[in-house]
KEKE-3310 file (N, C-alpha, C; in steps of 0.2 Angstrom, whole numbers, plus 5000, padded with zeros to 4 digits):
npx = (5004:5010:5020:5013:5007:5018:5022:5012:5013:5025:5020:5012:5021:5027:5041:5046:5057:5073:5076:5065:5057:5064:5062:5048:5047:5053:5045:5034:5039:5041:5028:5022:5029:5026:5012:5014:5019:5009:4995:4977:4969:4978:4979:4966:4965:4974:4967:4955:4961:4967:4955:4947:4956:4958:4946:4948:4961:4967:4979:4989:4989:4992:5005:5011:5010:5016:5029:5033:5034:5044:5055:5056:5051:5039:5031:5024:5008:5005:4995:4998:5010:5013:5012:5024:5032:5043:5037:5024:5025:5031:5020:5010:5016:5017:5003:5000:5006:4999:4986:4988:4990:4979:4969:4970:4964:4950:4934:4940:4944:4932:4928:4939:4936:4924:4928:4937:4929:4925:4936:4941:4933:4931:4945:4948:4942:4948:4961:4960:4955:4966:4975:4973:4976:4975:4974:4965:4950:4937:4940:4946:4936:4927:4935:4936:4923:4922:4932:4927:4915:4920:4928:4918:4911:4920:4923:4911:4910:4921:4919:4906:4909:4919:4911:4903:4913:4918:4909:4913:4921:4934:4950:4957:4952:4949:4962:4967:4959:4962:4976:4974:4968:4979:4988:4980:4980:4993:4993:4983:4987:4999:4994:4986:4995:5004:4997:4985:4973:4970:4968:4956:4947:4948:4944:4930:4926:4928:4920:4907:4907:4908:4895:4887:4891:4887:4873:4871:4876:4867:4861:4871:4877:4867:4869:4881:4878:4870:4879:4887:4878:4875:4888:4890:4880:4867:4850:4846:4846:4832:4829:4821:4818:4831)
npy = (4994:5006:5007:5008:5021:5029:5027:5033:5046:5049:5048:5059:5069:5072:5070:5060:5063:5054:5048:5049:5040:5028:5026:5025:5013:5004:5004:4999:4986:4981:4981:4972:4960:4958:4955:4944:4935:4932:4923:4922:4918:4922:4936:4940:4936:4945:4957:4955:4954:4967:4975:4970:4972:4985:4991:4992:4995:5005:5014:5006:4995:5002:5006:4994:4986:4994:4995:4982:4981:4991:4985:4974:4962:4958:4957:4971:4975:4986:4996:4998:5002:5015:5015:5011:5023:5034:5046:5042:5031:5038:5047:5037:5030:5039:5041:5029:5027:5037:5032:5020:5023:5031:5022:5014:5020:5021:5026:5037:5029:5026:5038:5041:5031:5036:5048:5043:5035:5040:5038:5025:5015:5019:5019:5006:5000:5007:5002:4988:4988:4993:4983:4976:4987:4998:4990:4980:4983:4978:4967:4975:4984:4974:4970:4982:4984:4972:4975:4987:4982:4973:4981:4989:4980:4975:4987:4990:4980:4981:4994:4992:4982:4989:4999:4991:4986:4998:5001:4994:4998:4996:4997:4987:4977:4984:4988:4975:4971:4981:4978:4965:4968:4975:4964:4956:4963:4961:4947:4944:4950:4943:4930:4931:4934:4923:4911:4910:4902:4897:4909:4913:4904:4908:4921:4920:4914:4924:4934:4928:4927:4940:4945:4938:4943:4956:4955:4950:4960:4971:4982:4990:4992:5001:5012:5016:5019:5030:5039:5041:5046:5058:5064:5067:5076:5072:5066:5059:5041:5032:5029:5018:5003:5001)
npz = (5000:5004:4995:4983:4985:4985:4972:4965:4969:4961:4949:4947:4947:4959:4969:4982:4996:4996:5009:5016:5008:5010:5023:5024:5017:5025:5036:5030:5027:5039:5044:5035:5038:5051:5050:5042:5051:5059:5060:5056:5067:5077:5075:5077:5090:5096:5093:5101:5114:5116:5115:5126:5137:5137:5142:5156:5158:5149:5147:5151:5142:5130:5133:5136:5125:5115:5121:5120:5106:5103:5109:5101:5105:5100:5085:5078:5070:5056:5059:5072:5074:5078:5092:5097:5096:5104:5110:5112:5120:5131:5135:5137:5147:5158:5160:5164:5176:5184:5184:5190:5204:5206:5205:5216:5227:5236:5230:5223:5213:5206:5202:5194:5184:5179:5173:5163:5155:5143:5134:5135:5129:5115:5113:5115:5104:5093:5094:5093:5079:5073:5073:5061:5052:5038:5027:5026:5026:5029:5039:5048:5052:5058:5068:5075:5080:5087:5097:5103:5109:5118:5126:5131:5139:5148:5154:5160:5169:5177:5183:5189:5199:5206:5212:5220:5229:5235:5244:5255:5271:5273:5265:5259:5251:5239:5235:5232:5222:5212:5210:5205:5193:5187:5185:5177:5165:5159:5159:5150:5138:5136:5135:5124:5113:5114:5115:5106:5104:5116:5123:5116:5122:5135:5135:5131:5143:5152:5147:5149:5163:5166:5162:5171:5183:5181:5181:5194:5202:5199:5205:5208:5196:5191:5199:5194:5181:5184:5189:5178:5168:5175:5175:5162:5159:5157:5159:5175:5179:5183:5200:5205:5212:5216)
capx = (5000:5014:5024:5008:5006:5024:5022:5007:5016:5030:5016:5009:5027:5030:5046:5048:5064:5075:5077:5058:5055:5067:5059:5041:5047:5055:5039:5029:5041:5040:5021:5021:5032:5021:5006:5016:5021:5003:4989:4971:4968:4983:4977:4959:4966:4977:4962:4951:4964:4967:4949:4945:4960:4957:4941:4949:4968:4969:4985:4994:4989:4996:5012:5014:5011:5021:5036:5035:5036:5050:5060:5056:5048:5033:5030:5018:5005:5006:4991:5000:5017:5014:5013:5031:5035:5045:5032:5018:5028:5032:5014:5006:5019:5015:4996:4999:5008:4994:4981:4990:4989:4972:4965:4971:4961:4942:4930:4944:4945:4926:4928:4943:4933:4919:4932:4940:4924:4925:4941:4943:4929:4933:4952:4949:4939:4953:4967:4958:4955:4973:4978:4973:4978:4970:4975:4959:4945:4932:4942:4947:4929:4925:4939:4934:4917:4923:4936:4923:4910:4923:4930:4912:4909:4925:4923:4905:4911:4926:4915:4901:4913:4922:4905:4901:4919:4919:4904:4916:4925:4942:4953:4961:4948:4950:4969:4968:4955:4966:4982:4972:4967:4985:4991:4976:4982:4999:4991:4978:4991:5004:4991:4984:5001:5008:4993:4979:4967:4968:4965:4949:4943:4948:4940:4923:4924:4928:4914:4901:4908:4906:4888:4884:4893:4883:4867:4871:4877:4863:4859:4877:4877:4862:4872:4887:4875:4867:4885:4889:4873:4876:4894:4889:4875:4861:4845:4848:4843:4827:4832:4816:4821:4838)
capy = (5000:5012:5007:5011:5028:5032:5027:5038:5053:5050:5049:5066:5073:5073:5065:5060:5063:5047:5046:5047:5034:5022:5025:5022:5006:5000:5003:4994:4979:4979:4979:4966:4955:4957:4952:4938:4930:4931:4920:4925:4917:4926:4943:4941:4936:4951:4962:4954:4956:4974:4978:4968:4975:4993:4993:4993:4998:5007:5016:5000:4992:5006:5006:4987:4984:4999:4993:4976:4982:4994:4980:4969:4956:4956:4961:4976:4976:4993:5000:4998:5004:5021:5014:5011:5029:5037:5051:5038:5028:5043:5049:5032:5028:5043:5040:5022:5028:5041:5028:5015:5026:5033:5016:5011:5025:5020:5032:5040:5025:5026:5045:5040:5027:5040:5052:5039:5031:5043:5036:5018:5011:5020:5017:4998:4999:5009:4998:4982:4989:4994:4976:4975:4993:5000:4986:4976:4987:4973:4964:4981:4986:4969:4970:4988:4982:4967:4978:4991:4979:4970:4986:4991:4975:4975:4993:4990:4975:4984:5000:4990:4979:4994:5002:4987:4986:5004:5001:4992:5003:4994:4998:4981:4973:4989:4987:4968:4971:4985:4974:4959:4971:4976:4958:4953:4966:4958:4940:4944:4952:4938:4924:4932:4934:4917:4905:4913:4898:4897:4915:4913:4901:4912:4927:4918:4913:4930:4937:4925:4929:4947:4946:4935:4948:4962:4953:4949:4967:4975:4989:4994:4995:5006:5017:5018:5022:5037:5043:5043:5051:5065:5067:5069:5081:5069:5065:5053:5035:5032:5025:5013:4996:5001)
capz = (5000:5004:4988:4978:4986:4983:4965:4963:4969:4956:4942:4947:4947:4966:4971:4989:4998:4997:5016:5018:5005:5013:5030:5023:5014:5030:5040:5026:5027:5046:5045:5032:5042:5057:5048:5039:5056:5063:5056:5057:5074:5082:5074:5081:5098:5098:5093:5107:5120:5116:5116:5132:5142:5137:5146:5162:5159:5142:5146:5152:5136:5125:5135:5136:5118:5112:5124:5117:5099:5103:5111:5096:5108:5097:5079:5078:5064:5053:5062:5079:5074:5082:5099:5099:5096:5110:5113:5114:5126:5137:5138:5140:5153:5163:5162:5167:5183:5187:5184:5195:5210:5207:5205:5222:5232:5236:5227:5218:5207:5203:5199:5188:5179:5175:5168:5158:5151:5136:5130:5136:5124:5108:5113:5113:5097:5088:5095:5089:5072:5071:5072:5053:5049:5033:5021:5026:5029:5032:5045:5053:5054:5062:5074:5079:5083:5093:5102:5106:5113:5123:5130:5135:5143:5153:5158:5164:5174:5182:5186:5194:5204:5211:5215:5226:5233:5238:5250:5261:5274:5273:5258:5256:5245:5234:5233:5229:5215:5208:5208:5201:5186:5184:5183:5172:5158:5157:5157:5144:5132:5135:5133:5117:5109:5114:5114:5104:5104:5123:5125:5114:5127:5141:5134:5131:5150:5155:5145:5153:5170:5167:5161:5177:5188:5180:5183:5202:5205:5195:5208:5208:5189:5190:5202:5190:5175:5186:5189:5171:5165:5178:5173:5155:5159:5155:5164:5179:5178:5189:5206:5208:5212:5219)
cpx = (5004:5018:5019:5007:5012:5024:5017:5009:5021:5026:5014:5015:5029:5035:5048:5055:5067:5075:5069:5055:5057:5064:5052:5042:5049:5049:5034:5032:5040:5032:5019:5023:5028:5015:5008:5017:5015:4998:4983:4969:4972:4981:4971:4960:4969:4972:4957:4954:4965:4961:4947:4949:4959:4951:4942:4957:4970:4976:4991:4994:4993:5003:5015:5015:5016:5028:5038:5037:5043:5056:5061:5055:5042:5033:5023:5015:5006:5002:4993:5007:5018:5015:5020:5035:5037:5040:5026:5020:5028:5025:5010:5009:5017:5008:4995:5001:5002:4988:4982:4989:4982:4967:4965:4967:4953:4939:4933:4944:4938:4926:4933:4940:4928:4923:4934:4936:4924:4930:4943:4939:4931:4941:4952:4947:4945:4959:4966:4958:4962:4977:4978:4975:4972:4970:4969:4954:4939:4934:4944:4941:4926:4929:4938:4928:4918:4927:4932:4918:4914:4925:4924:4910:4914:4925:4917:4906:4916:4922:4910:4904:4916:4917:4903:4907:4919:4914:4907:4920:4932:4944:4957:4958:4949:4957:4970:4964:4959:4972:4980:4971:4974:4988:4987:4978:4988:4997:4987:4983:4996:5000:4989:4989:5005:5003:4986:4972:4965:4965:4958:4945:4942:4944:4932:4921:4924:4922:4907:4901:4906:4899:4885:4885:4888:4876:4866:4872:4873:4862:4865:4879:4873:4865:4878:4884:4872:4873:4887:4885:4874:4882:4894:4883:4868:4856:4847:4843:4838:4830:4827:4819:4828:4839)
cpy = (5006:5013:5010:5018:5032:5033:5032:5045:5054:5051:5056:5071:5075:5068:5066:5060:5055:5044:5044:5041:5028:5021:5022:5015:5002:4999:4998:4987:4977:4976:4973:4960:4953:4953:4945:4933:4929:4929:4924:4924:4921:4934:4944:4941:4942:4957:4961:4956:4964:4978:4976:4972:4982:4995:4994:4996:5000:5010:5011:4996:4995:5005:4999:4985:4988:4997:4987:4976:4986:4990:4974:4962:4953:4960:4965:4976:4984:4998:5002:5001:5010:5020:5013:5017:5032:5042:5047:5034:5032:5045:5043:5029:5032:5042:5034:5023:5032:5036:5022:5017:5028:5028:5012:5015:5024:5027:5036:5036:5025:5033:5045:5036:5032:5045:5049:5035:5034:5041:5028:5014:5012:5018:5010:4997:5001:5004:4991:4983:4990:4988:4975:4981:4995:4996:4981:4979:4983:4970:4970:4983:4981:4969:4976:4987:4977:4971:4983:4988:4976:4975:4988:4986:4975:4981:4993:4985:4978:4990:4997:4986:4984:4998:4998:4986:4992:5005:4998:4997:5002:4995:4992:4978:4978:4988:4980:4968:4975:4981:4968:4962:4972:4970:4955:4956:4962:4950:4940:4945:4946:4932:4925:4931:4927:4911:4908:4909:4898:4903:4916:4910:4905:4918:4925:4917:4919:4934:4935:4927:4936:4948:4943:4940:4954:4961:4953:4956:4972:4982:4993:4997:5001:5013:5020:5022:5029:5041:5046:5047:5058:5068:5070:5074:5078:5068:5059:5047:5034:5027:5019:5007:4995:5000)
cpz = (5000:4998:4983:4979:4984:4975:4962:4963:4963:4949:4942:4947:4954:4968:4978:4990:4999:5004:5018:5015:5008:5020:5029:5021:5020:5035:5036:5027:5034:5047:5041:5035:5048:5055:5045:5045:5060:5059:5059:5065:5079:5081:5078:5088:5100:5099:5099:5113:5121:5118:5124:5138:5142:5141:5153:5163:5152:5142:5147:5146:5131:5127:5134:5129:5114:5115:5121:5110:5099:5105:5107:5100:5104:5091:5079:5071:5062:5057:5070:5080:5078:5089:5102:5099:5103:5114:5115:5120:5132:5140:5141:5147:5159:5165:5166:5175:5187:5188:5190:5202:5211:5208:5212:5228:5231:5234:5222:5212:5203:5199:5193:5182:5175:5170:5162:5153:5144:5132:5130:5130:5117:5108:5111:5106:5092:5089:5092:5082:5069:5070:5064:5049:5044:5027:5021:5029:5032:5038:5050:5056:5059:5068:5078:5083:5089:5099:5106:5111:5119:5128:5134:5140:5149:5158:5163:5170:5180:5186:5191:5200:5209:5215:5221:5231:5238:5244:5256:5264:5274:5266:5255:5250:5239:5231:5229:5222:5210:5205:5204:5194:5183:5181:5177:5165:5155:5155:5151:5138:5131:5132:5125:5112:5109:5113:5112:5105:5112:5126:5122:5119:5133:5141:5134:5139:5153:5153:5149:5160:5171:5167:5168:5183:5187:5182:5191:5205:5201:5198:5208:5201:5188:5193:5197:5184:5177:5186:5182:5168:5168:5176:5166:5154:5157:5161:5168:5178:5184:5194:5208:5207:5215:5226)
residu = (UNK:UNK:UNK:UNK:UNK:UNK:UNK:UNK:UNK:UNK:UNK:UNK:UNK:UNK:UNK:UNK:UNK:UNK:UNK:UNK:UNK:UNK:UNK:UNK:UNK:UNK:UNK:UNK:UNK:UNK:UNK:UNK:UNK:UNK:UNK:UNK:UNK:UNK:UNK:UNK:UNK:UNK:UNK:UNK:UNK:UNK:UNK:UNK:UNK:UNK:UNK:UNK:UNK:UNK:UNK:UNK:UNK:UNK:UNK:UNK:UNK:UNK:UNK:UNK:UNK:UNK:UNK:UNK:UNK:UNK:UNK:UNK:UNK:UNK:UNK:UNK:UNK:UNK:UNK:UNK:UNK:UNK:UNK:UNK:UNK:UNK:UNK:UNK:UNK:UNK:UNK:UNK:UNK:UNK:UNK:UNK:UNK:UNK:UNK:UNK:UNK:UNK:UNK:UNK:UNK:UNK:UNK:UNK:UNK:UNK:UNK:UNK:UNK:UNK:UNK:UNK:UNK:UNK:UNK:UNK:UNK:UNK:UNK:UNK:UNK:UNK:UNK:UNK:UNK:UNK:UNK:UNK:UNK:UNK:UNK:UNK:UNK:UNK:UNK:UNK:UNK:UNK:UNK:UNK:UNK:UNK:UNK:UNK:UNK:UNK:UNK:UNK:UNK:UNK:UNK:UNK:UNK:UNK:UNK:UNK:UNK:UNK:UNK:UNK:UNK:UNK:UNK:UNK:UNK:UNK:UNK:UNK:UNK:UNK:UNK:UNK:UNK:UNK:UNK:UNK:UNK:UNK:UNK:UNK:UNK:UNK:UNK:UNK:UNK:UNK:UNK:UNK:UNK:UNK:UNK:UNK:UNK:UNK:UNK:UNK:UNK:UNK:UNK:UNK:UNK:UNK:UNK:UNK:UNK:UNK:UNK:UNK:UNK:UNK:UNK:UNK:UNK:UNK:UNK:UNK:UNK:UNK:UNK:UNK:UNK:UNK:UNK:UNK:UNK:UNK:UNK:UNK:UNK:UNK:UNK:UNK:UNK:UNK:UNK:UNK:UNK:UNK)
# end
């Protein structure tokens, strides 16, 4: 795709600088090599992992995947190459640290979730779609829908569980839940990249457990929805039955 774009520039009389051309060709080769090393189950597993984990730790996902790509521990598809850029790594690393501490403080974690709800779900969708880049629009769209749906499910589960945990006066359960989520991000990304079929099974189990948890903690989910509606200036959800 990059080669075709450069050829089109030549045809209309625009000649790119040789250094830029070489850099673009190198990126294209890296992206092609990444896609060549990952079959369809591996790509879909990576898209699912990025979407699911982004629902509760978006900044950690961006930093972890970018760092793995920068260290050449994992080939990054073309749509995710930017995650390895030093600026992206610096910003995502800083936000990761902020979120790590904010997520350990009762009630601050719920406020942090409300603020970040506007970015986690679309972020998960964009990361999942980026697995296929722009070379396969149909698969990119499918991956984006999958990633966004998984991010929404994991976000709702996290926010609901934290709302329930925050009713406890002691902070230890909150710390344990937060540390569990930190480890879960690493585990999800590792399992998806190393054992995609096993990750697919694990993802199905996590989705089922999330749905069951949301049903059991319905009253806390309604409380989360009320907070989100109030945060975005909408009408509050009726409190009947809570």
